[in-house]
Backbone as CSV, one residue per row, in Angstrom:
resi,resn,N_x,N_y,N_z,CA_x,CA_y,CA_z,C_x,C_y,C_z
1,MET,166.110,176.280,77.223,165.251,175.642,78.479,163.854,175.042,78.413
2,SER,163.548,174.189,78.356,161.716,173.140,77.861,161.288,173.536,79.260
3,ARG,159.961,174.322,79.860,159.004,174.329,80.477,157.953,173.147,80.537
4,TYR,158.037,171.861,79.492,157.596,171.060,79.481,158.265,169.958,80.006
5,ALA,157.019,168.665,80.448,157.997,167.554,80.854,158.321,166.699,79.365
6,MET,159.850,166.491,79.724,160.334,165.876,78.157,160.153,164.188,78.855
7,CYS,160.269,163.756,77.828,160.199,161.806,77.995,161.495,161.668,78.361
8,PRO,161.945,160.999,79.351,163.030,160.347,79.531,163.862,159.370,79.002
9,GLU,162.903,158.774,78.260,163.250,157.625,76.997,163.567,158.029,75.733
10,CYS,163.036,159.073,75.256,163.244,159.206,73.656,163.497,161.055,73.786
11,GLY,162.641,161.650,74.724,163.368,162.983,74.906,161.986,163.880,74.030
12,HIS,161.182,163.281,73.796,160.239,164.259,73.185,159.239,164.885,74.068
13,ARG,158.123,165.840,73.796,157.685,166.148,74.733,156.284,165.784,74.954
14,MET,155.990,165.297,76.598,154.933,164.421,76.953,153.576,165.278,77.413
15,ARG,152.934,164.646,77.628,151.626,165.107,77.374,150.700,164.532,79.084
16,ARG,150.030,165.641,79.380,149.305,165.140,80.864,148.338,164.291,80.471
17,TYR,148.067,163.175,81.547,147.040,162.002,81.147,145.235,162.938,81.627
18,ILE,144.607,161.984,80.765,143.588,162.287,81.262,143.042,160.924,81.373
19,ASN,142.014,160.861,82.878,141.611,160.156,83.338,140.424,159.591,82.540
20,SER,139.623,158.507,82.334,138.247,158.173,82.044,136.667,159.063,82.423
21,TYR,136.987,159.832,83.230,135.929,160.655,83.431,136.693,162.314,82.964
22,GLY,137.541,162.405,81.962,137.567,163.559,81.356,138.867,164.613,82.369
23,TYR,139.280,164.403,83.419,139.842,165.028,83.965,141.143,164.877,84.195
24,TRP,142.178,165.753,84.344,143.594,166.157,84.226,144.412,165.247,85.506
25,ASP,145.161,164.420,85.575,145.985,163.913,86.114,147.141,164.592,86.426
26,GLY,147.314,165.305,87.216,148.221,166.218,87.520,149.693,165.731,87.500
27,GLU,149.942,164.257,87.922,151.021,163.751,88.133,151.429,163.022,87.125
28,THR,150.688,162.267,86.365,151.143,161.568,85.403,150.716,161.874,83.547
29,TYR,152.289,161.615,83.170,152.404,161.614,81.735,152.638,161.457,80.903
30,GLU,152.443,161.581,79.874,152.260,160.398,78.398,153.281,160.521,76.919
31,CYS,153.875,160.050,76.677,154.708,160.627,75.584,154.039,159.715,74.327
32,ASP,153.481,161.007,73.620,152.611,159.813,72.353,153.414,159.543,71.696
33,TYR,154.876,159.865,71.186,155.976,159.241,70.394,156.110,157.804,70.870
34,CYS,156.658,157.218,72.268,157.055,156.412,72.719,155.207,155.378,72.518
35,ASN,154.170,155.944,72.844,152.835,154.943,72.912,152.747,154.430,71.319
36,SER,153.259,155.093,70.355,153.162,154.906,69.012,153.914,153.980,68.282
37,GLY,154.865,153.619,68.809,155.927,152.612,68.733,157.056,153.062,67.719
38,ASP,157.062,154.562,67.906,158.098,155.240,67.032,159.265,155.532,67.332
39,CYS,159.419,155.325,68.764,160.492,155.483,69.919,161.803,154.169,69.430
40,ASP,162.774,154.457,69.289,163.927,153.981,68.737,164.463,153.654,69.806
41,ASP,164.199,153.507,71.173,164.898,153.125,72.390,165.902,151.966,72.403
42,ASP,166.954,151.986,73.217,168.023,150.862,72.587,167.717,150.824,74.699
43,ASP,166.925,151.100,75.451,166.964,150.304,76.203,167.960,150.424,77.454
44,GLU,168.766,151.779,77.049,170.237,152.076,78.149,169.791,152.685,78.841
45,GLY,168.182,153.861,79.089,168.260,154.429,80.214,168.507,155.697,80.209
46,LEU,168.571,156.868,81.435,168.756,157.715,80.667,169.829,158.336,81.794
47,SER,171.101,159.127,81.220,172.202,158.977,81.848,171.822,160.497,82.706
48,VAL,172.824,159.924,83.366,172.675,161.140,85.242,172.907,162.688,84.172
49,TYR,173.827,163.152,83.273,173.534,163.978,82.646,172.634,164.303,81.655
50,GLU,172.459,163.664,81.401,170.612,163.750,80.687,169.287,164.439,81.262
51,ALA,169.788,163.809,82.592,168.447,163.719,83.832,169.010,165.110,84.401
52,ALA,169.783,165.802,84.709,170.327,166.773,85.112,169.950,167.824,84.562
53,ASP,169.906,167.580,83.135,169.485,168.481,82.156,168.150,169.155,82.301
54,ILE,167.181,167.609,82.155,165.960,167.552,82.309,165.464,168.626,83.884
55,TRP,166.404,168.168,85.035,165.652,168.299,85.878,165.818,169.865,86.092
56,ALA,167.107,170.332,85.412,167.402,171.545,85.654,166.813,172.607,84.632
57,SER,166.075,172.100,83.709,165.430,172.929,83.086,163.219,172.783,83.735
58,ASN,163.357,172.321,84.510,161.849,172.186,85.150,161.989,172.649,86.625
59,GLY,162.976,173.612,87.046,163.204,174.588,88.199,163.718,173.708,89.502
60,LYS,164.309,172.951,88.891,164.857,171.409,89.917,163.788,170.712,90.956
61,ASP,162.736,170.478,89.961,161.775,170.049,90.438,161.681,168.610,91.208
62,GLU,161.778,168.160,92.118,161.857,167.105,92.738,161.244,165.636,91.805
63,ASP,160.082,165.850,91.015,159.676,165.189,90.462,160.322,164.772,89.038
64,TYR,161.243,165.744,88.796,161.989,165.094,87.605,163.472,164.722,88.261
65,THR,163.783,163.685,88.945,165.057,163.491,89.370,165.245,162.221,88.789
66,PHE,164.560,161.239,88.161,164.441,160.131,87.440,165.419,159.381,88.491
67,GLY,165.122,159.177,89.787,166.210,158.110,90.331,167.267,158.824,90.838
68,PHE,167.750,159.885,90.426,168.709,160.366,90.796,168.920,161.301,92.532
69,SER,170.195,161.566,93.009,169.662,161.974,94.157,169.760,163.660,93.702
70,GLU,169.446,164.707,94.163,169.752,166.102,94.168,171.237,165.892,93.845
71,GLU,172.002,165.304,94.646,173.554,165.581,94.608,174.463,165.281,93.569
72,GLU,173.568,163.510,92.842,173.943,163.708,91.683,173.867,164.382,90.579
73,LEU,172.565,165.128,90.835,172.272,166.110,89.693,173.124,167.027,89.936
74,GLU,173.565,167.546,90.594,174.112,169.296,90.901,175.474,168.974,90.446
75,ASP,175.884,167.447,90.733,177.142,167.059,90.240,177.350,167.223,88.697
76,ALA,176.394,166.750,88.445,176.359,166.183,86.467,176.692,167.900,86.255
77,LEU,175.909,168.885,86.530,175.548,169.828,86.185,177.092,170.791,85.860
78,ASN,177.527,170.553,87.021,178.905,171.736,86.884,180.307,170.447,86.578
C-alpha cells in the first residue's frame, strides 16, 4: 500500500503543487508523467476497483473517492 497520492489516470505517484509564491498547495496534486505527454491513457477512466484500492491505501480518506460513494468503494473491496 502506498502512502502517496497516486494518479487516477496512469497510476504513477503524484506530487504536491507549488503555487507562484513558492508555497505548497495541500489539496492540489500533479502527475509529472501525465503532464509530460508520456501517459498512454485511453480515456476509459478509473474503475471502481482501482479507485477502491487507491482509497484504501490512503486510509479511506474522502479526498480519494474519485467520484464514487464510500459504499461503492467498500463493496468493491469485498
